[in-house]
Chimera marker file (.cmm) of the C-alpha trace (Angstrom):
<marker_set name="trace">
<marker id="1" x="-61.866" y="99.277" z="36.382" r="1" g="1" b="0" radius="0.5"/>
<marker id="2" x="-62.964" y="102.178" z="38.229" r="1" g="1" b="0" radius="0.5"/>
<marker id="3" x="-66.221" y="100.317" z="39.510" r="1" g="1" b="0" radius="0.5"/>
<marker id="4" x="-64.202" y="97.243" z="40.789" r="1" g="1" b="0" radius="0.5"/>
<marker id="5" x="-62.432" y="96.286" z="43.684" r="1" g="1" b="0" radius="0.5"/>
<marker id="6" x="-60.027" y="93.634" z="44.759" r="1" g="1" b="0" radius="0.5"/>
<marker id="7" x="-60.362" y="90.822" z="47.315" r="1" g="1" b="0" radius="0.5"/>
<marker id="8" x="-57.520" y="88.474" z="48.406" r="1" g="1" b="0" radius="0.5"/>
<marker id="9" x="-58.372" y="85.040" z="48.391" r="1" g="1" b="0" radius="0.5"/>
<marker id="10" x="-57.010" y="81.418" z="48.730" r="1" g="1" b="0" radius="0.5"/>
<marker id="11" x="-58.446" y="78.146" z="47.943" r="1" g="1" b="0" radius="0.5"/>
<marker id="12" x="-59.624" y="76.235" z="44.906" r="1" g="1" b="0" radius="0.5"/>
<marker id="13" x="-62.306" y="78.567" z="43.529" r="1" g="1" b="0" radius="0.5"/>
<marker id="14" x="-63.516" y="77.994" z="40.188" r="1" g="1" b="0" radius="0.5"/>
<marker id="15" x="-64.134" y="81.035" z="38.054" r="1" g="1" b="0" radius="0.5"/>
<marker id="16" x="-67.064" y="79.577" z="36.297" r="1" g="1" b="0" radius="0.5"/>
<marker id="17" x="-68.805" y="78.963" z="39.555" r="1" g="1" b="0" radius="0.5"/>
<marker id="18" x="-68.006" y="82.383" z="40.707" r="1" g="1" b="0" radius="0.5"/>
<marker id="19" x="-69.252" y="84.059" z="37.684" r="1" g="1" b="0" radius="0.5"/>
<marker id="20" x="-72.717" y="81.992" z="37.762" r="1" g="1" b="0" radius="0.5"/>
<marker id="21" x="-73.392" y="82.572" z="41.080" r="1" g="1" b="0" radius="0.5"/>
<marker id="22" x="-72.918" y="86.245" z="41.100" r="1" g="1" b="0" radius="0.5"/>
<marker id="23" x="-74.412" y="86.835" z="37.793" r="1" g="1" b="0" radius="0.5"/>
<marker id="24" x="-71.089" y="87.897" z="35.976" r="1" g="1" b="0" radius="0.5"/>
<marker id="25" x="-69.876" y="87.507" z="32.603" r="1" g="1" b="0" radius="0.5"/>
<marker id="26" x="-67.487" y="84.936" z="32.413" r="1" g="1" b="0" radius="0.5"/>
<marker id="27" x="-65.320" y="86.568" z="29.638" r="1" g="1" b="0" radius="0.5"/>
<marker id="28" x="-65.064" y="89.816" z="31.893" r="1" g="1" b="0" radius="0.5"/>
<marker id="29" x="-64.406" y="87.946" z="35.037" r="1" g="1" b="0" radius="0.5"/>
<marker id="30" x="-61.639" y="86.048" z="33.138" r="1" g="1" b="0" radius="0.5"/>
<marker id="31" x="-60.238" y="89.456" z="31.656" r="1" g="1" b="0" radius="0.5"/>
<marker id="32" x="-60.098" y="90.965" z="35.080" r="1" g="1" b="0" radius="0.5"/>
<marker id="33" x="-58.712" y="87.867" z="36.613" r="1" g="1" b="0" radius="0.5"/>
<marker id="34" x="-55.803" y="86.484" z="34.319" r="1" g="1" b="0" radius="0.5"/>
<marker id="35" x="-54.078" y="83.501" z="35.751" r="1" g="1" b="0" radius="0.5"/>
<marker id="36" x="-56.853" y="83.034" z="38.448" r="1" g="1" b="0" radius="0.5"/>
<marker id="37" x="-57.235" y="79.413" z="38.496" r="1" g="1" b="0" radius="0.5"/>
<marker id="38" x="-53.623" y="78.454" z="37.678" r="1" g="1" b="0" radius="0.5"/>
<marker id="39" x="-52.506" y="80.858" z="40.821" r="1" g="1" b="0" radius="0.5"/>
<marker id="40" x="-55.128" y="79.169" z="43.040" r="1" g="1" b="0" radius="0.5"/>
<marker id="41" x="-54.328" y="75.633" z="42.048" r="1" g="1" b="0" radius="0.5"/>
<marker id="42" x="-50.543" y="76.477" z="43.111" r="1" g="1" b="0" radius="0.5"/>
<marker id="43" x="-51.794" y="77.232" z="46.427" r="1" g="1" b="0" radius="0.5"/>
<marker id="44" x="-51.048" y="80.967" z="46.143" r="1" g="1" b="0" radius="0.5"/>
<marker id="45" x="-53.256" y="83.834" z="47.071" r="1" g="1" b="0" radius="0.5"/>
<marker id="46" x="-54.922" y="85.802" z="44.449" r="1" g="1" b="0" radius="0.5"/>
<marker id="47" x="-56.271" y="89.323" z="44.433" r="1" g="1" b="0" radius="0.5"/>
<marker id="48" x="-59.361" y="88.742" z="42.637" r="1" g="1" b="0" radius="0.5"/>
<marker id="49" x="-61.183" y="91.686" z="41.084" r="1" g="1" b="0" radius="0.5"/>
<marker id="50" x="-64.874" y="92.087" z="41.166" r="1" g="1" b="0" radius="0.5"/>
<marker id="51" x="-67.294" y="94.785" z="40.537" r="1" g="1" b="0" radius="0.5"/>
<marker id="52" x="-67.870" y="96.771" z="43.393" r="1" g="1" b="0" radius="0.5"/>
<marker id="53" x="-71.626" y="95.917" z="43.856" r="1" g="1" b="0" radius="0.5"/>
<marker id="54" x="-70.696" y="92.101" z="43.770" r="1" g="1" b="0" radius="0.5"/>
<marker id="55" x="-67.970" y="92.181" z="46.300" r="1" g="1" b="0" radius="0.5"/>
<marker id="56" x="-70.345" y="92.139" z="49.273" r="1" g="1" b="0" radius="0.5"/>
<marker id="57" x="-72.326" y="89.007" z="47.743" r="1" g="1" b="0" radius="0.5"/>
<marker id="58" x="-68.850" y="87.150" z="47.255" r="1" g="1" b="0" radius="0.5"/>
<marker id="59" x="-68.145" y="87.829" z="51.071" r="1" g="1" b="0" radius="0.5"/>
<marker id="60" x="-71.692" y="86.366" z="51.979" r="1" g="1" b="0" radius="0.5"/>
<marker id="61" x="-71.454" y="83.250" z="49.843" r="1" g="1" b="0" radius="0.5"/>
<marker id="62" x="-67.736" y="82.708" z="50.163" r="1" g="1" b="0" radius="0.5"/>
<marker id="63" x="-67.695" y="79.325" z="51.794" r="1" g="1" b="0" radius="0.5"/>
<marker id="64" x="-70.637" y="78.075" z="49.465" r="1" g="1" b="0" radius="0.5"/>
<marker id="65" x="-68.692" y="79.577" z="46.393" r="1" g="1" b="0" radius="0.5"/>
<marker id="66" x="-65.551" y="77.516" z="47.762" r="1" g="1" b="0" radius="0.5"/>
<marker id="67" x="-67.827" y="74.365" z="48.238" r="1" g="1" b="0" radius="0.5"/>
<marker id="68" x="-69.135" y="74.482" z="44.956" r="1" g="1" b="0" radius="0.5"/>
<marker id="69" x="-66.045" y="75.046" z="43.240" r="1" g="1" b="0" radius="0.5"/>
<marker id="70" x="-64.655" y="71.791" z="45.008" r="1" g="1" b="0" radius="0.5"/>
<marker id="71" x="-67.598" y="69.899" z="44.008" r="1" g="1" b="0" radius="0.5"/>
<marker id="72" x="-67.186" y="70.944" z="40.496" r="1" g="1" b="0" radius="0.5"/>
<marker id="73" x="-63.390" y="70.228" z="40.432" r="1" g="1" b="0" radius="0.5"/>
<marker id="74" x="-64.046" y="66.705" z="41.916" r="1" g="1" b="0" radius="0.5"/>
<marker id="75" x="-66.761" y="66.150" z="39.231" r="1" g="1" b="0" radius="0.5"/>
<marker id="76" x="-64.275" y="66.694" z="36.561" r="1" g="1" b="0" radius="0.5"/>
<marker id="77" x="-62.044" y="63.835" z="37.793" r="1" g="1" b="0" radius="0.5"/>
<link id1="1" id2="2" r="1" g="1" b="0" radius="0.2"/>
<link id1="2" id2="3" r="1" g="1" b="0" radius="0.2"/>
<link id1="3" id2="4" r="1" g="1" b="0" radius="0.2"/>
<link id1="4" id2="5" r="1" g="1" b="0" radius="0.2"/>
<link id1="5" id2="6" r="1" g="1" b="0" radius="0.2"/>
<link id1="6" id2="7" r="1" g="1" b="0" radius="0.2"/>
<link id1="7" id2="8" r="1" g="1" b="0" radius="0.2"/>
<link id1="8" id2="9" r="1" g="1" b="0" radius="0.2"/>
<link id1="9" id2="10" r="1" g="1" b="0" radius="0.2"/>
<link id1="10" id2="11" r="1" g="1" b="0" radius="0.2"/>
<link id1="11" id2="12" r="1" g="1" b="0" radius="0.2"/>
<link id1="12" id2="13" r="1" g="1" b="0" radius="0.2"/>
<link id1="13" id2="14" r="1" g="1" b="0" radius="0.2"/>
<link id1="14" id2="15" r="1" g="1" b="0" radius="0.2"/>
<link id1="15" id2="16" r="1" g="1" b="0" radius="0.2"/>
<link id1="16" id2="17" r="1" g="1" b="0" radius="0.2"/>
<link id1="17" id2="18" r="1" g="1" b="0" radius="0.2"/>
<link id1="18" id2="19" r="1" g="1" b="0" radius="0.2"/>
<link id1="19" id2="20" r="1" g="1" b="0" radius="0.2"/>
<link id1="20" id2="21" r="1" g="1" b="0" radius="0.2"/>
<link id1="21" id2="22" r="1" g="1" b="0" radius="0.2"/>
<link id1="22" id2="23" r="1" g="1" b="0" radius="0.2"/>
<link id1="23" id2="24" r="1" g="1" b="0" radius="0.2"/>
<link id1="24" id2="25" r="1" g="1" b="0" radius="0.2"/>
<link id1="25" id2="26" r="1" g="1" b="0" radius="0.2"/>
<link id1="26" id2="27" r="1" g="1" b="0" radius="0.2"/>
<link id1="27" id2="28" r="1" g="1" b="0" radius="0.2"/>
<link id1="28" id2="29" r="1" g="1" b="0" radius="0.2"/>
<link id1="29" id2="30" r="1" g="1" b="0" radius="0.2"/>
<link id1="30" id2="31" r="1" g="1" b="0" radius="0.2"/>
<link id1="31" id2="32" r="1" g="1" b="0" radius="0.2"/>
<link id1="32" id2="33" r="1" g="1" b="0" radius="0.2"/>
<link id1="33" id2="34" r="1" g="1" b="0" radius="0.2"/>
<link id1="34" id2="35" r="1" g="1" b="0" radius="0.2"/>
<link id1="35" id2="36" r="1" g="1" b="0" radius="0.2"/>
<link id1="36" id2="37" r="1" g="1" b="0" radius="0.2"/>
<link id1="37" id2="38" r="1" g="1" b="0" radius="0.2"/>
<link id1="38" id2="39" r="1" g="1" b="0" radius="0.2"/>
<link id1="39" id2="40" r="1" g="1" b="0" radius="0.2"/>
<link id1="40" id2="41" r="1" g="1" b="0" radius="0.2"/>
<link id1="41" id2="42" r="1" g="1" b="0" radius="0.2"/>
<link id1="42" id2="43" r="1" g="1" b="0" radius="0.2"/>
<link id1="43" id2="44" r="1" g="1" b="0" radius="0.2"/>
<link id1="44" id2="45" r="1" g="1" b="0" radius="0.2"/>
<link id1="45" id2="46" r="1" g="1" b="0" radius="0.2"/>
<link id1="46" id2="47" r="1" g="1" b="0" radius="0.2"/>
<link id1="47" id2="48" r="1" g="1" b="0" radius="0.2"/>
<link id1="48" id2="49" r="1" g="1" b="0" radius="0.2"/>
<link id1="49" id2="50" r="1" g="1" b="0" radius="0.2"/>
<link id1="50" id2="51" r="1" g="1" b="0" radius="0.2"/>
<link id1="51" id2="52" r="1" g="1" b="0" radius="0.2"/>
<link id1="52" id2="53" r="1" g="1" b="0" radius="0.2"/>
<link id1="53" id2="54" r="1" g="1" b="0" radius="0.2"/>
<link id1="54" id2="55" r="1" g="1" b="0" radius="0.2"/>
<link id1="55" id2="56" r="1" g="1" b="0" radius="0.2"/>
<link id1="56" id2="57" r="1" g="1" b="0" radius="0.2"/>
<link id1="57" id2="58" r="1" g="1" b="0" radius="0.2"/>
<link id1="58" id2="59" r="1" g="1" b="0" radius="0.2"/>
<link id1="59" id2="60" r="1" g="1" b="0" radius="0.2"/>
<link id1="60" id2="61" r="1" g="1" b="0" radius="0.2"/>
<link id1="61" id2="62" r="1" g="1" b="0" radius="0.2"/>
<link id1="62" id2="63" r="1" g="1" b="0" radius="0.2"/>
<link id1="63" id2="64" r="1" g="1" b="0" radius="0.2"/>
<link id1="64" id2="65" r="1" g="1" b="0" radius="0.2"/>
<link id1="65" id2="66" r="1" g="1" b="0" radius="0.2"/>
<link id1="66" id2="67" r="1" g="1" b="0" radius="0.2"/>
<link id1="67" id2="68" r="1" g="1" b="0" radius="0.2"/>
<link id1="68" id2="69" r="1" g="1" b="0" radius="0.2"/>
<link id1="69" id2="70" r="1" g="1" b="0" radius="0.2"/>
<link id1="70" id2="71" r="1" g="1" b="0" radius="0.2"/>
<link id1="71" id2="72" r="1" g="1" b="0" radius="0.2"/>
<link id1="72" id2="73" r="1" g="1" b="0" radius="0.2"/>
<link id1="73" id2="74" r="1" g="1" b="0" radius="0.2"/>
<link id1="74" id2="75" r="1" g="1" b="0" radius="0.2"/>
<link id1="75" id2="76" r="1" g="1" b="0" radius="0.2"/>
<link id1="76" id2="77" r="1" g="1" b="0" radius="0.2"/>
</marker_set>
C-alpha cells in the first residue's frame, strides 16, 4: 500500500461506480477498502484508500461520482 493514499469521504458512494470511473480493479478496491459501503450507508466518514495516481482524479470527479452512485443506488430499488 506504499503507492496509495487515504481520502476521507462521506456520502453514499458506491464502490463499483468509483472503481469503474477511475479504471480500478474492483477486487483491489474492495481489498483496500473493507466495509466501504456499509460505513457510508450508516452515515459514517470513511478513509478511502486509492492509488496515489488516482486520488487527484477522484477529487476532480468527486461530485459526479457521488451523483452517479446515488443514481445507481436508486436504480436498484
